[in-house]
C-alpha positions in Angstrom: 48.0 69.2 68.8 50.3 72.1 69.5 50.6 73.9 72.8 49.7 77.3 71.3 46.1 78.5 71.1 45.3 80.7 68.1 42.6 83.4 68.6 40.2 84.3 65.8 42.2 87.5 65.2 45.2 85.4 64.4 47.3 86.3 67.5 48.8 83.6 69.6 48.3 83.3 73.4 50.5 81.0 75.5 48.8 78.6 77.9 50.3 80.4 80.9 48.6 83.7 80.0 45.4 84.5 82.0 42.5 86.5 80.7 42.1 90.0 82.3 39.4 89.5 85.0 40.0 92.8 86.9 40.7 96.3 85.8 44.2 97.6 86.2 45.2 99.8 89.1 45.4 102.9 86.8 41.9 102.3 85.6 40.6 102.0 89.2 42.5 105.1 90.2 41.0 107.1 87.4 37.5 105.8 88.1 37.7 106.6 91.8 38.9 110.2 91.4 35.4 111.7 91.5 34.5 109.7 94.7 35.9 112.2 97.3 34.3 115.1 95.4 30.9 113.3 95.3 31.1 112.6 99.0 31.9 116.2 99.7 29.0 117.4 97.5 26.6 115.1 99.4 27.8 116.3 102.8 27.5 120.0 101.7 24.1 119.3 100.3 22.8 117.6 103.5 24.4 119.9 106.0 22.2 123.0 105.3 19.1 120.9 105.5 20.1 119.5 108.9 21.1 123.0 110.1 17.9 124.5 108.9 15.9 121.9 110.9 17.8 122.9 114.0 19.3 119.4 114.5 22.7 120.6 115.7 23.4 122.2 119.0 26.7 123.5 120.4 27.6 124.9 123.8 29.5 124.7 127.0 28.9 122.9 130.3 30.5 122.8 133.8 29.8 122.0 137.4 30.9 120.5 140.6 31.2 116.9 141.6 31.3 114.8 144.8 33.3 111.7 144.2 34.9 108.9 146.2 36.7 105.6 145.7 35.5 102.1 146.4 37.5 98.9 146.6 40.7 98.1 148.5 41.7 100.7 151.1 44.9 101.0 153.1 45.0 99.1 156.4 42.7 100.7 159.1 41.5 103.3 156.6 38.4 104.1 154.6 37.6 106.4 151.7 35.8 109.7 152.1 34.2 111.9 149.4 35.9 115.0 148.0 34.6 117.9 145.9 35.8 118.2 142.4 34.8 120.1 139.2 34.5 119.6 135.5 34.3 122.0 132.5 34.1 121.5 128.8 32.1 121.6 125.6 28.8 120.1 124.6 27.7 119.0 121.1 24.2 117.5 120.4 22.5 116.1 117.3 18.8 115.5 117.3 18.2 112.1 115.8 14.5 112.6 116.3 12.4 115.2 118.0 12.7 113.2 121.3 16.2 111.6 121.0 19.5 113.3 120.8 23.1 112.1 120.6 25.2 114.1 123.1 29.0 114.3 123.1 30.9 116.2 125.9 34.7 116.5 125.9 35.7 117.9 129.3 38.5 118.4 131.8 37.5 116.7 135.1 39.1 116.7 138.5 38.1 113.8 140.8 39.5 112.5 144.0 38.9 111.1 147.4 40.0 111.4 151.0 41.7 108.6 153.0 40.6 108.6 156.6 42.6 106.5 159.1 41.3 105.1 162.4 43.2 106.9 165.1 41.2 105.7 168.0 38.7 108.5 168.0 34.9 108.2 167.4 35.3 109.2 163.7 38.2 108.4 161.4 40.4 111.3 160.6 41.2 112.4 157.1 45.0 112.1 156.6 45.5 111.8 152.8 43.9 113.4 149.8 44.1 111.8 146.3 43.5 114.0 143.3 43.0 112.7 139.8 42.9 114.9 136.8 41.4 113.6 133.5 40.5 114.6 130.0 37.2 112.9 129.4 34.7 112.3 126.6 31.1 111.4 127.5 28.9 109.9 124.8 25.2 109.7 125.7 21.7 109.2 124.4 19.5 112.0 125.7 15.7 111.4 125.8 13.7 114.6 125.8 10.2 115.1 127.2 7.4 115.8 124.6 7.7 119.6 125.2 11.5 119.5 125.7 11.3 120.8 129.3 13.2 118.0 130.9 15.3 115.0 129.9 17.0 111.8 131.0 20.2 110.5 129.6 22.7 107.7 129.9 25.9 106.5 128.3 29.6 106.1 128.9 32.4 108.4 129.9 36.0 107.6 128.8 38.7 109.4 130.8 42.5 109.7 130.1 44.6 110.4 133.1 46.6 113.6 133.1 47.9 113.7 136.6 47.6 112.0 140.0 48.9 113.3 143.3 48.6 112.4 147.0 48.7 115.1 149.7 49.4 114.5 153.3 46.8 116.6 155.1 48.8 116.8 158.3 52.3 117.3 157.0 51.3 119.3 154.0 53.5 117.5 151.5 52.4 116.3 148.0 53.8 113.5 146.0 53.1 112.3 142.4 51.4 108.9 142.2 50.5 108.8 138.5 52.6 105.6 138.0 50.3 103.8 140.5 47.1 104.7 138.6 45.9 103.3 135.3 45.8 105.8 132.5 42.3 104.8 131.3 39.1 105.1 133.2 35.6 104.0 131.9 32.5 105.0 133.7 28.8 104.4 133.2 26.7 107.6 133.6 23.0 108.2 134.3 21.4 111.6 134.6 18.3 113.7 134.5 17.8 117.4 134.1 15.7 120.4 132.9 15.9 122.7 129.9 15.0 126.4 130.0 14.4 128.3 126.7 16.1 131.7 126.8 16.0 132.3 123.1 18.2 132.1 121.1 19.9 129.8 123.6 18.8 127.0 125.9 20.0 126.6 129.5 20.4 123.1 130.9 20.6 121.8 134.5 21.5 118.2 135.3 22.3 115.9 138.1 24.4 112.9 137.1 25.6 109.7 138.7 28.8 108.1 137.5 30.1 104.6 138.3 33.5 103.3 137.4 33.6 100.1 135.4 37.3 99.5 135.4 39.9 99.0 138.1 42.0 102.2 138.0 44.6 100.9 140.4 47.9 99.9 138.8 47.9 96.6 140.6 51.6 96.1 140.6 54.4 95.6 143.1 55.4 99.2 143.1 52.0 100.4 144.1 51.9 97.9 147.0 55.4 99.0 148.2 54.3 102.6 148.1 51.2 101.9 150.2 48.8 102.5 147.3 45.7 100.3 147.0 45.9 98.0 143.9 42.1 97.7 143.2 39.7 100.7 143.4 37.1 102.5 141.3 35.7 106.0 141.2 32.0 106.9 141.6 30.0 109.9 142.6 27.5 112.6 141.7 27.8 115.7 139.5 25.7 118.9 139.3 26.1 120.4 135.9 24.8 123.6 134.2 25.3 124.4 130.5 24.2 126.6 127.6 23.3 125.3 124.1 22.9 127.2 120.9 21.0 125.8 117.9 23.1 126.0 114.7 
């Protein structure tokens, strides 16, 4: 009738004591020490196989773009297209013989003209908006059976570096970064051709990009400065690149 349980070994255990259901932290730490080494061994073991099969490709890409904005425009004004450029790296991994995962970190310059109605037949460009981004495109690339051409699609995430507005007539430039959102997300669709120039491959692509997010700051300061509060970027790119199998 006592409150003390007596084990078969003769030792006493208080009712508040609980049996050990889980290993101690020191035991877990000791048991998990080989895990990072095991992971590293697996990666090192698989990497030569993937490389031997020519599944990794690395290279560079660049080209010109023709972009414009859509959405709200200043009073008695419209947006016009401007030429920009992009340059960066390309990494590809062949998931299968026909499907590749493509990642492209790049520097991209986009922009638009702002044309005001001055009573003439055609509106006259008066302002030029320039947007500089660091972007990362992630795409699925579908190759033709012989690998001579491809189509691809995915998303492009851009982080704003700089934004400026130039007065075409007066020649002055002002910073407007505070009136533009720092993040831009675009949908991209493209098609292109591949030329085998062993040991490398040349790629040529035409790509369409459409903004999915409002890149206007949409605040009182933007309105006071005469900046539109809702607009998106869109346009076409012509890209050329070189890829080396690893």
